[in-house]
N, CA, C and O atoms as a GROMACS GRO file, in nm:
protein
  436
    1MET      N    1  -2.034  -4.713   8.765
    1MET     CA    2  -2.169  -4.749   8.727
    1MET      C    3  -2.218  -4.654   8.617
    1MET      O    4  -2.201  -4.532   8.629
    2LYS      N    5  -2.277  -4.708   8.513
    2LYS     CA    6  -2.326  -4.623   8.404
    2LYS      C    7  -2.454  -4.551   8.447
    2LYS      O    8  -2.530  -4.603   8.529
    3PRO      N    9  -2.477  -4.433   8.392
    3PRO     CA   10  -2.598  -4.357   8.429
    3PRO      C   11  -2.725  -4.431   8.388
    3PRO      O   12  -2.726  -4.502   8.287
    4ILE      N   13  -2.830  -4.414   8.466
    4ILE     CA   14  -2.959  -4.477   8.434
    4ILE      C   15  -3.025  -4.409   8.314
    4ILE      O   16  -3.099  -4.474   8.240
    5PHE      N   17  -2.999  -4.279   8.295
    5PHE     CA   18  -3.054  -4.205   8.182
    5PHE      C   19  -2.948  -4.189   8.074
    5PHE      O   20  -2.830  -4.175   8.104
    6ALA      N   21  -2.990  -4.191   7.947
    6ALA     CA   22  -2.897  -4.172   7.836
    6ALA      C   23  -2.838  -4.031   7.838
    6ALA      O   24  -2.727  -4.011   7.790
    7ASN      N   25  -2.910  -3.935   7.891
    7ASN     CA   26  -2.863  -3.798   7.911
    7ASN      C   27  -2.911  -3.753   8.048
    7ASN      O   28  -3.016  -3.800   8.094
    8PRO      N   29  -2.838  -3.666   8.115
    8PRO     CA   30  -2.878  -3.625   8.250
    8PRO      C   31  -3.006  -3.542   8.256
    8PRO      O   32  -3.073  -3.540   8.360
    9THR      N   33  -3.040  -3.475   8.148
    9THR     CA   34  -3.164  -3.397   8.145
    9THR      C   35  -3.239  -3.429   8.016
    9THR      O   36  -3.179  -3.468   7.917
   10PRO      N   37  -3.370  -3.412   8.017
   10PRO     CA   38  -3.446  -3.438   7.894
   10PRO      C   39  -3.404  -3.344   7.782
   10PRO      O   40  -3.373  -3.228   7.805
   11LEU      N   41  -3.404  -3.397   7.659
   11LEU     CA   42  -3.372  -3.316   7.542
   11LEU      C   43  -3.494  -3.238   7.496
   11LEU      O   44  -3.483  -3.124   7.450
   12LYS      N   45  -3.610  -3.300   7.509
   12LYS     CA   46  -3.734  -3.234   7.469
   12LYS      C   47  -3.852  -3.306   7.533
   12LYS      O   48  -3.838  -3.413   7.592
   13TYR      N   49  -3.967  -3.246   7.518
   13TYR     CA   50  -4.089  -3.308   7.566
   13TYR      C   51  -4.197  -3.288   7.461
   13TYR      O   52  -4.187  -3.199   7.376
   14SER      N   53  -4.298  -3.370   7.468
   14SER     CA   54  -4.417  -3.348   7.388
   14SER      C   55  -4.537  -3.378   7.476
   14SER      O   56  -4.530  -3.463   7.565
   15TYR      N   57  -4.644  -3.307   7.451
   15TYR     CA   58  -4.765  -3.326   7.530
   15TYR      C   59  -4.884  -3.337   7.436
   15TYR      O   60  -4.904  -3.254   7.348
   16ASN      N   61  -4.963  -3.442   7.457
   16ASN     CA   62  -5.086  -3.464   7.381
   16ASN      C   63  -5.203  -3.438   7.475
   16ASN      O   64  -5.232  -3.520   7.561
   17PRO      N   65  -5.272  -3.323   7.458
   17PRO     CA   66  -5.381  -3.290   7.550
   17PRO      C   67  -5.501  -3.384   7.540
   17PRO      O   68  -5.572  -3.403   7.638
   18LYS      N   69  -5.524  -3.444   7.424
   18LYS     CA   70  -5.640  -3.534   7.409
   18LYS      C   71  -5.624  -3.658   7.495
   18LYS      O   72  -5.721  -3.705   7.555
   19GLY      N   73  -5.504  -3.711   7.501
   19GLY     CA   74  -5.480  -3.830   7.582
   19GLY      C   75  -5.419  -3.800   7.718
   19GLY      O   76  -5.397  -3.891   7.799
   20ASP      N   77  -5.391  -3.670   7.744
   20ASP     CA   78  -5.324  -3.627   7.867
   20ASP      C   79  -5.193  -3.704   7.884
   20ASP      O   80  -5.165  -3.760   7.990
   21VAL      N   81  -5.113  -3.704   7.776
   21VAL     CA   82  -4.989  -3.782   7.772
   21VAL      C   83  -4.869  -3.689   7.757
   21VAL      O   84  -4.862  -3.608   7.665
   22LEU      N   85  -4.776  -3.703   7.850
   22LEU     CA   86  -4.650  -3.630   7.845
   22LEU      C   87  -4.540  -3.730   7.810
   22LEU      O   88  -4.531  -3.836   7.872
   23TYR      N   89  -4.456  -3.695   7.711
   23TYR     CA   90  -4.344  -3.781   7.676
   23TYR      C   91  -4.216  -3.699   7.687
   23TYR      O   92  -4.203  -3.593   7.625
   24LEU      N   93  -4.122  -3.748   7.765
   24LEU     CA   94  -3.991  -3.685   7.781
   24LEU      C   95  -3.888  -3.767   7.704
   24LEU      O   96  -3.876  -3.888   7.724
   25THR      N   97  -3.813  -3.701   7.618
   25THR     CA   98  -3.709  -3.767   7.538
   25THR      C   99  -3.572  -3.735   7.596
   25THR      O  100  -3.536  -3.619   7.613
   26PHE      N  101  -3.497  -3.840   7.626
   26PHE     CA  102  -3.362  -3.824   7.680
   26PHE      C  103  -3.255  -3.850   7.575
   26PHE      O  104  -3.142  -3.803   7.589
   27ALA      N  105  -3.289  -3.924   7.471
   27ALA     CA  106  -3.194  -3.951   7.362
   27ALA      C  107  -3.272  -3.992   7.238
   27ALA      O  108  -3.377  -4.057   7.247
   28LYS      N  109  -3.221  -3.953   7.124
   28LYS     CA  110  -3.282  -3.992   6.997
   28LYS      C  111  -3.215  -4.120   6.950
   28LYS      O  112  -3.128  -4.119   6.863
   29GLU      N  113  -3.257  -4.229   7.010
   29GLU     CA  114  -3.203  -4.360   6.981
   29GLU      C  115  -3.318  -4.458   6.960
   29GLU      O  116  -3.433  -4.430   6.994
   30LYS      N  117  -3.283  -4.572   6.904
   30LYS     CA  118  -3.383  -4.676   6.884
   30LYS      C  119  -3.421  -4.737   7.019
   30LYS      O  120  -3.335  -4.764   7.104
   31VAL      N  121  -3.551  -4.758   7.038
   31VAL     CA  122  -3.601  -4.820   7.160
   31VAL      C  123  -3.574  -4.970   7.153
   31VAL      O  124  -3.617  -5.037   7.060
   32ALA      N  125  -3.502  -5.022   7.253
   32ALA     CA  126  -3.475  -5.165   7.259
   32ALA      C  127  -3.586  -5.238   7.334
   32ALA      O  128  -3.620  -5.352   7.301
   33LYS      N  129  -3.642  -5.172   7.436
   33LYS     CA  130  -3.746  -5.235   7.516
   33LYS      C  131  -3.826  -5.127   7.587
   33LYS      O  132  -3.773  -5.021   7.622
   34THR      N  133  -3.954  -5.153   7.608
   34THR     CA  134  -4.040  -5.064   7.684
   34THR      C  135  -4.088  -5.136   7.808
   34THR      O  136  -4.135  -5.250   7.802
   35PHE      N  137  -4.077  -5.069   7.922
   35PHE     CA  138  -4.122  -5.124   8.050
   35PHE      C  139  -4.245  -5.049   8.097
   35PHE      O  140  -4.248  -4.926   8.094
   36GLU      N  141  -4.347  -5.121   8.139
   36GLU     CA  142  -4.462  -5.059   8.204
   36GLU      C  143  -4.426  -5.049   8.352
   36GLU      O  144  -4.437  -5.147   8.426
   37VAL      N  145  -4.385  -4.932   8.394
   37VAL     CA  146  -4.344  -4.918   8.534
   37VAL      C  147  -4.463  -4.889   8.624
   37VAL      O  148  -4.456  -4.906   8.746
   38LEU      N  149  -4.572  -4.847   8.564
   38LEU     CA  150  -4.698  -4.831   8.638
   38LEU      C  151  -4.810  -4.865   8.541
   38LEU      O  152  -4.833  -4.792   8.445
   39LYS      N  153  -4.879  -4.976   8.568
   39LYS     CA  154  -4.979  -5.026   8.475
   39LYS      C  155  -5.119  -4.975   8.504
   39LYS      O  156  -5.205  -4.975   8.416
   40ASP      N  157  -5.141  -4.932   8.625
   40ASP     CA  158  -5.275  -4.886   8.662
   40ASP      C  159  -5.296  -4.744   8.614
   40ASP      O  160  -5.257  -4.710   8.503
   41TRP      N  161  -5.355  -4.662   8.695
   41TRP     CA  162  -5.380  -4.523   8.659
   41TRP      C  163  -5.321  -4.435   8.764
   41TRP      O  164  -5.358  -4.451   8.880
   42PRO      N  165  -5.233  -4.344   8.734
   42PRO     CA  166  -5.180  -4.309   8.602
   42PRO      C  167  -5.087  -4.417   8.549
   42PRO      O  168  -5.042  -4.504   8.624
   43MET      N  169  -5.058  -4.410   8.421
   43MET     CA  170  -4.967  -4.506   8.359
   43MET      C  171  -4.832  -4.438   8.336
   43MET      O  172  -4.825  -4.321   8.299
   44VAL      N  173  -4.726  -4.514   8.358
   44VAL     CA  174  -4.591  -4.466   8.329
   44VAL      C  175  -4.518  -4.576   8.253
   44VAL      O  176  -4.508  -4.689   8.298
   45LEU      N  177  -4.467  -4.539   8.135
   45LEU     CA  178  -4.390  -4.630   8.051
   45LEU      C  179  -4.250  -4.574   8.035
   45LEU      O  180  -4.232  -4.452   8.024
   46VAL      N  181  -4.151  -4.662   8.033
   46VAL     CA  182  -4.012  -4.621   8.018
   46VAL      C  183  -3.952  -4.695   7.900
   46VAL      O  184  -3.956  -4.818   7.894
   47ASP      N  185  -3.895  -4.620   7.806
   47ASP     CA  186  -3.824  -4.677   7.692
   47ASP      C  187  -3.675  -4.679   7.723
   47ASP      O  188  -3.620  -4.580   7.773
   48VAL      N  189  -3.609  -4.791   7.694
   48VAL     CA  190  -3.465  -4.802   7.717
   48VAL      C  191  -3.395  -4.838   7.587
   48VAL      O  192  -3.454  -4.897   7.496
   49ASN      N  193  -3.266  -4.801   7.581
   49ASN     CA  194  -3.184  -4.835   7.465
   49ASN      C  195  -3.121  -4.972   7.486
   49ASN      O  196  -3.152  -5.040   7.584
   50ASP      N  197  -3.034  -5.013   7.395
   50ASP     CA  198  -2.972  -5.145   7.407
   50ASP      C  199  -2.868  -5.153   7.518
   50ASP      O  200  -2.814  -5.261   7.545
   51GLN      N  201  -2.839  -5.040   7.582
   51GLN     CA  202  -2.748  -5.039   7.697
   51GLN      C  203  -2.827  -5.029   7.828
   51GLN      O  204  -2.770  -5.007   7.935
   52SER      N  205  -2.958  -5.047   7.818
   52SER     CA  206  -3.050  -5.041   7.933
   52SER      C  207  -3.055  -4.904   7.999
   52SER      O  208  -3.081  -4.894   8.119
   53GLN      N  209  -3.029  -4.800   7.923
   53GLN     CA  210  -3.042  -4.663   7.973
   53GLN      C  211  -3.177  -4.608   7.929
   53GLN      O  212  -3.226  -4.639   7.820
   54ILE      N  213  -3.237  -4.526   8.014
   54ILE     CA  214  -3.366  -4.467   7.982
   54ILE      C  215  -3.349  -4.360   7.876
   54ILE      O  216  -3.272  -4.266   7.891
   55ILE      N  217  -3.424  -4.377   7.765
   55ILE     CA  218  -3.419  -4.279   7.656
   55ILE      C  219  -3.552  -4.205   7.642
   55ILE      O  220  -3.560  -4.104   7.571
   56GLY      N  221  -3.656  -4.254   7.710
   56GLY     CA  222  -3.785  -4.188   7.703
   56GLY      C  223  -3.875  -4.231   7.818
   56GLY      O  224  -3.870  -4.345   7.864
   57VAL      N  225  -3.957  -4.137   7.863
   57VAL     CA  226  -4.054  -4.165   7.969
   57VAL      C  227  -4.189  -4.110   7.924
   57VAL      O  228  -4.201  -3.994   7.887
   58GLU      N  229  -4.290  -4.196   7.929
   58GLU     CA  230  -4.425  -4.156   7.892
   58GLU      C  231  -4.514  -4.160   8.016
   58GLU      O  232  -4.518  -4.260   8.088
   59TYR      N  233  -4.583  -4.051   8.040
   59TYR     CA  234  -4.669  -4.038   8.157
   59TYR      C  235  -4.809  -4.007   8.110
   59TYR      O  236  -4.834  -3.901   8.052
   60ILE      N  237  -4.901  -4.099   8.133
   60ILE     CA  238  -5.039  -4.083   8.091
   60ILE      C  239  -5.122  -4.048   8.213
   60ILE      O  240  -5.131  -4.126   8.308
   61GLY      N  241  -5.182  -3.930   8.210
   61GLY     CA  242  -5.260  -3.880   8.323
   61GLY      C  243  -5.192  -3.766   8.395
   61GLY      O  244  -5.217  -3.743   8.513
   62VAL      N  245  -5.104  -3.695   8.324
   62VAL     CA  246  -5.020  -3.592   8.387
   62VAL      C  247  -5.102  -3.479   8.448
   62VAL      O  248  -5.072  -3.434   8.558
   63LYS      N  249  -5.204  -3.432   8.379
   63LYS     CA  250  -5.283  -3.321   8.435
   63LYS      C  251  -5.367  -3.367   8.554
   63LYS      O  252  -5.382  -3.294   8.652
   64GLN      N  253  -5.420  -3.486   8.545
   64GLN     CA  254  -5.505  -3.537   8.652
   64GLN      C  255  -5.426  -3.561   8.780
   64GLN      O  256  -5.475  -3.534   8.889
   65PHE      N  257  -5.304  -3.612   8.768
   65PHE     CA  258  -5.227  -3.651   8.886
   65PHE      C  259  -5.115  -3.555   8.920
   65PHE      O  260  -5.072  -3.550   9.035
   66GLY      N  261  -5.066  -3.478   8.823
   66GLY     CA  262  -4.964  -3.379   8.850
   66GLY      C  263  -4.822  -3.429   8.840
   66GLY      O  264  -4.795  -3.549   8.838
   67ILE      N  265  -4.732  -3.333   8.836
   67ILE     CA  266  -4.589  -3.361   8.820
   67ILE      C  267  -4.530  -3.425   8.946
   67ILE      O  268  -4.447  -3.516   8.935
   68GLU      N  269  -4.569  -3.379   9.062
   68GLU     CA  270  -4.513  -3.433   9.186
   68GLU      C  271  -4.544  -3.582   9.201
   68GLU      O  272  -4.458  -3.660   9.242
   69VAL      N  273  -4.668  -3.621   9.168
   69VAL     CA  274  -4.705  -3.763   9.173
   69VAL      C  275  -4.622  -3.841   9.072
   69VAL      O  276  -4.572  -3.949   9.102
   70PHE      N  277  -4.607  -3.785   8.952
   70PHE     CA  278  -4.526  -3.848   8.849
   70PHE      C  279  -4.384  -3.874   8.899
   70PHE      O  280  -4.331  -3.984   8.883
   71MET      N  281  -4.323  -3.774   8.959
   71MET     CA  282  -4.185  -3.788   9.006
   71MET      C  283  -4.174  -3.893   9.115
   71MET      O  284  -4.080  -3.973   9.116
   72ARG      N  285  -4.268  -3.893   9.208
   72ARG     CA  286  -4.266  -3.992   9.316
   72ARG      C  287  -4.281  -4.133   9.259
   72ARG      O  288  -4.206  -4.224   9.296
   73LEU      N  289  -4.378  -4.152   9.170
   73LEU     CA  290  -4.401  -4.283   9.110
   73LEU      C  291  -4.282  -4.328   9.026
   73LEU      O  292  -4.242  -4.444   9.034
   74LEU      N  293  -4.226  -4.238   8.947
   74LEU     CA  294  -4.111  -4.274   8.864
   74LEU      C  295  -3.994  -4.315   8.952
   74LEU      O  296  -3.927  -4.415   8.924
   75ARG      N  297  -3.969  -4.240   9.056
   75ARG     CA  298  -3.858  -4.271   9.147
   75ARG      C  299  -3.876  -4.410   9.209
   75ARG      O  300  -3.782  -4.489   9.213
   76GLU      N  301  -3.997  -4.439   9.256
   76GLU     CA  302  -4.026  -4.570   9.317
   76GLU      C  303  -4.009  -4.683   9.217
   76GLU      O  304  -3.946  -4.784   9.247
   77ARG      N  305  -4.066  -4.664   9.098
   77ARG     CA  306  -4.064  -4.773   8.999
   77ARG      C  307  -3.927  -4.796   8.939
   77ARG      O  308  -3.890  -4.910   8.913
   78VAL      N  309  -3.850  -4.691   8.916
   78VAL     CA  310  -3.714  -4.709   8.866
   78VAL      C  311  -3.631  -4.788   8.967
   78VAL      O  312  -3.553  -4.875   8.930
   79LYS      N  313  -3.649  -4.758   9.093
   79LYS     CA  314  -3.575  -4.832   9.197
   79LYS      C  315  -3.617  -4.978   9.198
   79LYS      O  316  -3.532  -5.067   9.205
   80ASN      N  317  -3.748  -5.005   9.190
   80ASN     CA  318  -3.797  -5.143   9.192
   80ASN      C  319  -3.758  -5.220   9.066
   80ASN      O  320  -3.720  -5.337   9.074
   81LEU      N  321  -3.766  -5.154   8.952
   81LEU     CA  322  -3.744  -5.221   8.824
   81LEU      C  323  -3.596  -5.237   8.790
   81LEU      O  324  -3.552  -5.343   8.747
   82PHE      N  325  -3.518  -5.129   8.811
   82PHE     CA  326  -3.378  -5.129   8.771
   82PHE      C  327  -3.282  -5.144   8.889
   82PHE      O  328  -3.162  -5.165   8.870
   83GLY      N  329  -3.334  -5.134   9.011
   83GLY     CA  330  -3.249  -5.144   9.128
   83GLY      C  331  -3.161  -5.023   9.149
   83GLY      O  332  -3.060  -5.030   9.218
   84VAL      N  333  -3.200  -4.910   9.091
   84VAL     CA  334  -3.122  -4.787   9.099
   84VAL      C  335  -3.212  -4.678   9.153
   84VAL      O  336  -3.326  -4.661   9.108
   85GLU      N  337  -3.161  -4.604   9.249
   85GLU     CA  338  -3.237  -4.493   9.303
   85GLU      C  339  -3.199  -4.365   9.230
   85GLU      O  340  -3.081  -4.332   9.216
   86LEU      N  341  -3.300  -4.293   9.182
   86LEU     CA  342  -3.274  -4.166   9.115
   86LEU      C  343  -3.218  -4.067   9.216
   86LEU      O  344  -3.268  -4.057   9.328
   87THR      N  345  -3.116  -3.995   9.176
   87THR     CA  346  -3.058  -3.896   9.265
   87THR      C  347  -3.146  -3.772   9.270
   87THR      O  348  -3.232  -3.752   9.185
   88ASP      N  349  -3.125  -3.691   9.371
   88ASP     CA  350  -3.198  -3.565   9.381
   88ASP      C  351  -3.170  -3.477   9.260
   88ASP      O  352  -3.257  -3.403   9.214
   89GLU      N  353  -3.047  -3.485   9.207
   89GLU     CA  354  -3.012  -3.407   9.087
   89GLU      C  355  -3.093  -3.452   8.966
   89GLU      O  356  -3.141  -3.369   8.889
   90GLU      N  357  -3.108  -3.585   8.949
   90GLU     CA  358  -3.186  -3.636   8.836
   90GLU      C  359  -3.332  -3.595   8.849
   90GLU      O  360  -3.394  -3.552   8.752
   91VAL      N  361  -3.386  -3.609   8.968
   91VAL     CA  362  -3.525  -3.568   8.991
   91VAL      C  363  -3.537  -3.418   8.972
   91VAL      O  364  -3.635  -3.371   8.913
   92GLY      N  365  -3.440  -3.344   9.019
   92GLY     CA  366  -3.441  -3.198   9.003
   92GLY      C  367  -3.438  -3.156   8.858
   92GLY      O  368  -3.500  -3.057   8.821
   93SER      N  369  -3.364  -3.230   8.774
   93SER     CA  370  -3.357  -3.195   8.632
   93SER      C  371  -3.493  -3.212   8.565
   93SER      O  372  -3.528  -3.134   8.477
   94PHE      N  373  -3.569  -3.312   8.606
   94PHE     CA  374  -3.706  -3.328   8.557
   94PHE      C  375  -3.790  -3.208   8.596
   94PHE      O  376  -3.859  -3.148   8.514
   95MET      N  377  -3.783  -3.175   8.724
   95MET     CA  378  -3.868  -3.068   8.776
   95MET      C  379  -3.835  -2.935   8.709
   95MET      O  380  -3.926  -2.861   8.672
   96LEU      N  381  -3.707  -2.905   8.692
   96LEU     CA  382  -3.668  -2.781   8.625
   96LEU      C  383  -3.717  -2.780   8.481
   96LEU      O  384  -3.768  -2.679   8.433
   97PHE      N  385  -3.701  -2.892   8.414
   97PHE     CA  386  -3.742  -2.903   8.275
   97PHE      C  387  -3.893  -2.883   8.262
   97PHE      O  388  -3.939  -2.812   8.172
   98LEU      N  389  -3.969  -2.946   8.351
   98LEU     CA  390  -4.115  -2.940   8.342
   98LEU      C  391  -4.171  -2.807   8.390
   98LEU      O  392  -4.290  -2.780   8.374
   99LYS      N  393  -4.087  -2.723   8.448
   99LYS     CA  394  -4.132  -2.592   8.492
   99LYS      C  395  -4.088  -2.482   8.396
   99LYS      O  396  -4.101  -2.363   8.426
  100THR      N  397  -4.035  -2.520   8.279
  100THR     CA  398  -4.000  -2.420   8.179
  100THR      C  399  -4.128  -2.355   8.129
  100THR      O  400  -4.235  -2.416   8.136
  101PRO      N  401  -4.121  -2.232   8.079
  101PRO     CA  402  -4.243  -2.167   8.027
  101PRO      C  403  -4.312  -2.249   7.917
  101PRO      O  404  -4.435  -2.251   7.911
  102GLU      N  405  -4.235  -2.315   7.832
  102GLU     CA  406  -4.294  -2.394   7.724
  102GLU      C  407  -4.372  -2.513   7.780
  102GLU      O  408  -4.483  -2.541   7.735
  103ALA      N  409  -4.312  -2.582   7.877
  103ALA     CA  410  -4.380  -2.697   7.936
  103ALA      C  411  -4.504  -2.654   8.013
  103ALA      O  412  -4.609  -2.718   8.004
  104GLU      N  413  -4.492  -2.546   8.089
  104GLU     CA  414  -4.607  -2.498   8.165
  104GLU      C  415  -4.720  -2.455   8.073
  104GLU      O  416  -4.836  -2.480   8.103
  105LEU      N  417  -4.687  -2.392   7.960
  105LEU     CA  418  -4.788  -2.351   7.864
  105LEU      C  419  -4.858  -2.473   7.805
  105LEU      O  420  -4.980  -2.475   7.793
  106ALA      N  421  -4.781  -2.574   7.768
  106ALA     CA  422  -4.839  -2.695   7.711
  106ALA      C  423  -4.931  -2.765   7.811
  106ALA      O  424  -5.040  -2.810   7.775
  107LEU      N  425  -4.887  -2.773   7.935
  107LEU     CA  426  -4.966  -2.842   8.037
  107LEU      C  427  -5.086  -2.759   8.083
  107LEU      O  428  -5.181  -2.814   8.139
  108ALA      N  429  -5.082  -2.629   8.061
  108ALA     CA  430  -5.194  -2.543   8.102
  108ALA      C  431  -5.307  -2.544   8.000
  108ALA      O  432  -5.420  -2.509   8.034
  109SER      N  433  -5.278  -2.582   7.878
  109SER     CA  434  -5.381  -2.576   7.773
  109SER      C  435  -5.482  -2.688   7.785
  109SER      O  436  -5.574  -2.697   7.704
   0.00000   0.00000   0.00000
């Protein structure tokens, strides 16, 4: 089975404090399709490549709802949408990445 993510860990992140938007980049590839995995509040959008692998995740409302809520929602929606359950390692790679000093500084501002 091919991996659900284009890379096992995010390559980079960006955070827009005005919109409270966190974007995680897993691959620098063209977006083939965007899925609204959570349409209400908070919002979670997933960009996939032409091989249906996740290349980007956008989380709107990150400061208001927090990283733990994001991970729970992403895990639930990926399973419902793609029929694949994120492994503890995949979830752990998000958590480690988002706890880097750079990410914490961006989210603290």
